[in-house]
C-alpha positions in Angstrom: 18.6 136.4 40.1 15.9 134.0 38.9 15.9 130.5 37.5 18.2 127.6 38.2 21.4 128.4 39.9 24.6 126.8 38.5 26.4 124.5 40.8 29.1 126.9 41.9 26.5 129.3 43.2 24.8 126.9 45.6 25.1 127.8 49.2 26.6 124.5 50.2 29.4 124.9 47.6 30.1 128.4 48.6 30.2 127.5 52.3 32.5 124.6 51.5 34.9 126.9 49.6 34.9 129.4 52.5 35.5 126.6 55.0 38.3 125.1 52.9 40.0 128.5 52.7 41.0 127.9 56.3 42.2 124.3 55.7 46.0 125.1 55.4 45.9 126.4 59.0 43.9 123.5 60.5 46.9 121.3 61.4 49.6 123.6 62.7 49.4 124.4 66.3 51.2 127.7 65.6 50.1 129.4 62.3 53.5 129.4 60.4 53.4 133.2 59.6 56.8 134.8 60.1 56.0 137.9 62.2 53.0 136.4 64.0 55.2 134.6 66.5 56.6 137.9 67.6 53.2 139.4 67.9 52.2 136.4 70.1 55.0 137.5 72.5 53.4 140.9 72.7 50.0 139.3 73.2 51.4 137.3 76.2 52.6 140.5 77.8 49.4 142.2 77.0 47.2 139.5 78.6 49.5 139.2 81.6 48.7 142.8 82.6 51.8 143.2 84.8 51.0 140.2 87.0 54.2 138.3 86.2 57.2 139.6 88.0 59.3 138.3 85.2 57.5 139.9 82.3 56.9 143.2 84.1 60.7 143.4 84.7 61.4 142.9 81.0 58.5 144.6 79.3 56.0 147.4 79.6 52.7 147.6 77.9 50.6 150.7 77.3 47.2 150.5 75.6 46.6 153.5 73.3 44.5 154.0 70.2 46.4 153.4 66.9 45.3 152.2 63.5 46.8 148.7 63.9 45.0 146.8 66.7 42.7 144.3 65.0 44.1 141.0 66.3 45.4 142.6 69.5 41.8 143.6 70.5 40.4 140.2 69.6 43.1 138.4 71.6 42.3 140.6 74.5 38.7 139.4 74.3 39.4 135.7 73.7 42.7 135.2 75.4 41.4 135.1 79.0 39.3 132.0 78.1 41.4 130.3 75.4 45.0 131.4 76.2 47.4 133.2 73.9 48.1 130.3 71.5 44.6 129.0 71.0 43.1 132.5 70.8 45.7 133.5 68.2 45.2 130.4 66.1 41.4 130.8 66.1 41.6 134.4 65.0 44.2 133.8 62.3 42.4 130.8 61.1 39.3 132.9 60.5 41.2 135.6 58.5 41.5 133.6 55.1 37.9 132.4 55.6 36.7 136.0 56.1 38.7 137.1 53.1 37.1 134.4 50.9 33.6 135.3 52.2 34.3 139.0 51.5 35.4 138.3 47.9 32.3 136.2 47.2 30.0 138.7 48.9 31.3 141.6 46.8 31.1 139.6 43.6 27.5 138.8 44.4 26.5 142.4 45.1 28.3 143.8 42.1 27.1 141.2 39.5 23.8 140.0 41.1 25.3 136.5 41.1 28.7 135.0 41.7 30.7 134.6 38.5 32.9 131.5 38.3 35.9 133.7 37.8 35.5 135.0 41.4 36.6 131.6 42.7 40.1 132.3 41.2 40.5 135.1 43.7 40.0 132.9 46.8 43.7 131.6 47.1 44.8 135.3 47.2 43.8 135.1 50.9 47.3 133.4 51.4 49.2 136.3 49.8 52.8 137.2 50.6 51.8 139.8 53.2 49.6 137.2 55.1 52.4 134.6 54.9 54.7 137.3 56.3 52.4 137.5 59.3 50.9 141.0 58.8 47.8 139.8 60.5 46.2 143.1 61.6 46.5 144.2 58.0 45.1 141.0 56.6 42.2 141.1 59.0 41.4 144.6 58.1 41.4 143.9 54.3 39.0 140.9 54.8 36.7 143.1 56.8 37.0 145.9 54.2 35.6 143.6 51.5 32.8 142.4 53.8 32.0 146.0 54.7 32.0 147.0 51.0 29.4 144.3 50.2 27.2 145.8 53.0 27.8 149.3 51.6 26.5 148.1 48.2 23.6 146.2 49.6 22.4 149.2 51.6 22.6 151.4 48.6 20.6 148.9 46.6 18.0 148.9 49.3 17.9 152.7 49.4 19.0 152.8 53.1 21.4 155.7 52.6 20.8 157.6 55.8 21.1 154.4 57.9 24.2 153.5 55.9 25.8 156.9 56.7 25.4 156.5 60.4 26.4 152.8 60.4 29.5 153.3 58.4 30.7 156.3 60.5 31.0 153.7 63.3 32.3 150.9 61.0 35.0 153.1 59.5 36.4 153.8 63.0 36.4 150.1 63.8 38.0 149.2 60.5 40.7 151.9 61.0 41.4 150.5 64.4 41.9 147.1 62.9 44.5 148.5 60.5 44.6 151.7 58.5 45.0 149.9 55.2 41.6 148.2 55.5 40.0 151.6 56.1 41.8 153.1 53.1 40.7 150.2 50.9 37.1 150.6 51.9 37.3 154.3 51.0 38.6 153.5 47.5 36.0 150.8 46.9 33.1 152.9 48.2 34.2 156.0 46.3 34.5 154.0 43.0 31.0 152.5 43.6 29.5 155.9 44.3 31.1 157.4 41.1 29.2 154.8 39.1 26.0 155.2 41.1 25.9 158.9 40.7 26.7 158.7 37.0 23.8 156.2 36.6 21.6 158.6 38.5 22.1 161.1 35.6 24.3 163.6 37.5 26.3 166.0 35.4 29.8 164.7 34.8 31.5 167.5 36.8 29.2 167.0 39.8 29.7 163.2 39.9 33.0 163.1 41.9 31.8 165.9 44.2 28.6 164.2 45.1 30.3 160.8 45.4 32.8 162.4 47.8 30.1 163.9 49.9 28.3 160.6 50.0 31.5 159.0 51.3 32.1 161.5 54.1 30.9 159.2 56.9 34.0 157.1 56.0 36.2 160.1 56.9 35.7 159.9 60.6 39.1 158.1 61.2 40.8 161.3 60.1 40.1 162.7 63.6 42.2 160.2 65.5 44.8 160.4 62.8 45.0 164.2 63.2 45.3 163.9 67.0 48.3 161.5 66.7 50.0 163.0 63.7 53.7 163.2 64.2 53.8 160.8 67.1 54.4 157.6 65.0 55.9 157.2 61.7 58.3 154.5 60.9 59.6 154.4 64.4 62.9 155.8 63.3 63.8 152.6 61.4 65.5 153.4 58.1 64.3 151.6 55.0 66.6 151.0 52.1 63.9 151.4 49.4 61.7 154.5 49.0 59.9 155.7 45.9 59.5 154.3 42.4 61.7 151.2 42.8 60.3 149.5 39.7 62.5 146.4 40.0 61.2 145.9 43.6 57.6 146.4 42.5 58.0 143.9 39.7 59.3 141.4 42.4 56.2 142.2 44.5 53.9 141.3 41.6 55.7 138.0 41.0 55.6 137.4 44.8 51.8 137.9 45.3 51.3 134.2 46.1 54.9 133.6 47.3 55.1 130.7 49.7 57.5 127.7 49.1 57.7 126.6 45.4 58.8 129.5 43.2 57.6 127.9 39.9 54.2 127.2 41.3 53.7 130.6 42.8 54.8 132.5 39.7 52.8 130.2 37.5 49.7 130.9 39.6 50.1 134.6 39.4 50.6 134.3 35.7 47.4 132.3 35.3 45.4 134.9 37.3 46.8 137.6 35.0 45.6 135.6 32.0 42.2 135.3 33.5 42.0 139.1 33.9 43.2 139.5 30.4 40.5 137.2 29.1 37.9 139.1 31.0 39.2 142.4 29.5 39.0 141.0 26.0 35.5 139.7 26.6 34.5 143.2 27.8 35.9 144.8 24.7 34.2 142.2 22.4 30.8 142.7 24.0 31.0 146.5 23.6 28.7 147.2 26.5 29.4 148.5 30.0 30.3 145.7 32.3 28.5 145.1 35.6 31.8 145.2 37.4 32.6 148.8 36.4 32.9 149.9 40.1 35.5 147.2 40.7 37.3 148.1 37.5 37.6 151.7 38.7 38.7 150.5 42.1 41.3 148.2 40.7 42.6 151.0 38.5 42.9 153.4 41.4 44.6 150.7 43.5 47.0 149.8 40.8 48.0 153.5 40.5 48.5 153.6 44.3 50.7 150.5 44.1 52.8 152.2 41.5 53.0 155.5 43.4 53.4 154.2 47.0 56.9 154.0 48.6 58.3 150.9 50.3 57.4 152.3 53.7 54.3 154.4 54.6 52.7 155.5 57.9 55.1 153.4 59.9 54.4 150.2 57.8 57.2 148.6 55.8 56.3 146.7 52.6 53.5 149.2 52.1 53.3 148.8 48.3 53.8 145.0 48.5 50.7 144.6 50.7 48.4 146.2 48.2 49.4 144.1 45.1 47.3 141.0 45.9 44.2 143.0 46.4 44.6 144.8 43.1 44.6 141.4 41.5 41.7 140.2 43.6 39.6 143.3 42.8 40.3 142.9 39.1 39.2 139.2 39.2 36.0 140.1 41.0 35.2 142.6 38.3 34.9 139.9 35.7 31.3 138.9 35.0 29.8 135.5 34.1 30.9 134.6 30.6 28.3 134.0 27.9 29.9 130.7 27.0 31.9 128.1 28.8 30.9 129.2 32.3 30.8 125.7 33.7 34.3 124.8 32.4 35.7 128.1 33.8 34.1 127.2 37.1 35.8 123.7 37.0 39.1 125.4 36.2 38.7 127.9 39.0 37.8 125.1 41.6 40.8 123.1 40.4 43.1 126.1 40.8 41.7 126.7 44.3 42.2 123.0 45.1 45.8 123.0 43.9 46.7 126.1 45.8 45.0 124.9 49.0 46.7 121.5 48.9 50.1 123.2 48.2 49.6 125.7 51.0 48.5 123.0 53.4 51.6 121.0 52.6 53.8 124.0 53.0 52.3 124.9 56.3 52.7 121.4 57.6 56.4 121.5 56.7 56.9 124.8 58.5 55.0 123.4 61.5 57.4 120.5 61.6 60.4 122.8 61.7 58.7 124.9 64.5 58.2 121.8 66.6 61.8 120.8 66.1 63.2 124.2 67.1 60.8 124.7 70.0 62.1 121.6 71.7 64.8 123.9 73.1 62.1 125.5 75.4 62.1 122.4 77.5 65.5 123.5 78.8 64.7 127.1 79.4 63.3 127.9 82.9 60.6 130.5 83.6 61.9 134.0 83.7 65.1 133.3 81.8 67.0 136.0 80.0 67.6 134.6 76.5 69.8 136.0 73.7 68.2 134.7 70.5 70.4 134.6 67.4 68.5 133.6 64.2 70.7 132.7 61.2 69.9 134.5 57.9 71.3 133.5 54.5 73.3 136.0 52.4 70.7 136.1 49.7 66.9 136.1 49.9 65.6 132.7 48.9 62.1 132.3 47.6 61.1 130.1 50.5 62.3 131.6 53.8 62.4 129.5 57.0 59.9 131.8 58.9 61.9 131.5 62.1 62.7 135.2 62.5 60.5 135.6 65.6 60.2 132.0 66.9 62.2 133.1 70.0 59.2 135.1 71.2 57.6 131.7 72.0 59.9 131.8 75.1 57.9 134.9 76.2 54.6 133.0 75.6 55.6 129.7 77.3 58.4 130.7 79.7 57.8 134.4 80.6 61.3 134.9 79.4 63.1 137.8 77.9 64.1 137.6 74.2 65.6 140.2 72.0 63.3 139.9 69.0 60.4 142.3 69.9 59.9 145.4 67.8 60.4 148.9 69.1 58.8 151.5 66.9 57.8 154.9 68.4 54.1 155.4 68.2 53.5 152.1 66.4 53.9 149.6 69.2 52.1 149.1 72.5 55.0 147.1 74.0 58.2 148.7 75.3 61.4 146.8 76.3 62.5 147.7 79.8 65.5 145.4 80.1 68.1 147.9 79.1 71.0 145.8 80.3 70.5 143.7 77.1 71.6 146.6 74.9 72.6 146.5 72.1 70.8 143.1 71.9 67.6 144.7 73.0 65.0 144.4 70.2 64.4 143.4 66.5 66.6 143.2 64.4 69.3 142.4 66.9 68.4 138.7 66.7 69.5 138.3 63.1 73.0 137.0 62.4 74.8 135.9 59.2 78.2 135.0 58.0 80.9 137.8 58.2 80.9 138.3 54.4 77.2 139.2 54.3 77.0 141.3 57.6 75.4 144.7 57.5 73.8 147.0 60.0 70.6 145.1 60.5 72.4 141.7 60.4 75.4 141.2 62.6 78.1 138.6 61.8 77.6 135.5 63.9 81.1 135.5 65.4 80.8 139.2 66.3 77.5 138.6 68.0 78.9 135.8 70.1 82.0 137.9 71.0 80.2 141.1 71.9 76.9 140.3 73.6 76.7 141.4 77.3 77.2 138.1 79.1 76.1 139.5 82.4 72.7 140.3 80.9 71.8 136.8 79.6 71.6 133.3 81.0 71.0 131.5 77.7 72.0 131.9 74.1 69.5 130.3 71.7 71.0 129.9 68.2 68.5 129.0 65.5 69.9 127.8 62.2 73.5 128.9 62.9 75.2 130.4 59.9 77.9 128.3 58.4 80.7 130.0 60.3 82.5 129.1 63.5 82.6 131.4 66.6 84.5 131.5 69.8 82.0 129.8 72.1 84.2 129.8 75.3 81.9 130.4 78.3 78.9 128.8 76.5 77.9 125.4 77.7 75.8 123.4 75.3 72.4 122.4 76.8 70.5 121.2 73.7 71.3 120.7 70.0 69.3 119.8 66.9 70.9 120.1 63.5 72.2 123.6 63.1 70.4 124.9 66.1 71.5 124.9 69.7 70.9 126.2 73.2 73.8 127.3 75.4 74.0 128.2 79.0 76.2 131.3 79.7 78.8 130.2 82.3 80.7 133.5 82.3 84.1 131.8 82.3 
């Protein structure tokens, strides 16, 4: 690019946008992402390495190579110096910034400059899957966009042999972070190679074959996948939704930016859809091939995969939901710089980014306050305690959930305690629960309770849980957001109470 750069392309502005992408997570001591707190319990066991007599009694940990280890590996590297909580926060704080940097880097490589519309994609770093706490997945997707920018740059520089060797290694690293990131890179790279081979004058029938051969270095992760095939899966956990549930997929599209305020989140997704529609209309009006053709192809493939994918795939629930934000992001990045009104579009994009960032910051702060209030119970839990956690769940699924599902795992982190909210999925987890006396309140989802009228297999009625848990196996019962239903609490002595939450000592009367 030559000539004067518009203000939104200056390095200081881009650096500020990337830095501010992490702003919503600056304040909370614990990133308020639902599943992350459960992962932190696993990280504590992982870093302890069997030294704690308490943790080694309750949990086992076995390192093995699976395509879902991104944050786990980084915590292993940083944890001995920073501790579990600080290391996790530093890593998770970096994820939205890496995602923003990846989006901008890809836009720059594809278009030769950064279109103002690319800024609209930045808030998608805080997508529903990230807010749910799928941090290995989110990290891998951020790294996939950064890797794709490098893939394009090396092709532009003619370093194809060097690229092949480098990406054979990078593909394994990306797969290790999470299999979805590797799959995304394969889609992005193949789409770009289709366009590159077509531009090189290849015959139409040879283009996909040559593109596929060029992408072969990315296929190396198929080896560890083949070696472990049949060992994992969904861990035996049944999922109620399978293929072609269109109403559910429609909900995932509306939930792409789902956080706290339904009207704002849906309006934001609608606005992004209108931006993409505007870009499509501009492309048709211009009647010339867009610079973003590789990304248009990739977004089309990803949209088709989103439509075809089941709810659960390769041991990961919400498989189709995870992909939706990145279909939208890829489509936004495909839009080039408009011929007219670019400055006003840039202003609108920055305003959108600012509104979403401020809203996400406020939401995270509110969740942080609720975390602090609930975690006050830990002051009354001694080290090595055996804690039955019961987390109240509403009958329906509200837009803004309380994100307390795995808060009990902080007792593992801070008190070396046992809690019943860790996952057990064959082949998909490094941690195993050894404390069999806790059965059937052994692992997730045994911590979920609700009112009797809404009870189902994965959510026990609160009175039933209180009546049937093995009292000899637990010393404390930690009730978080108790359902609005009374239970026979004889033999449970209140130790702490705050609102609808309470901690009880089991007296075994």
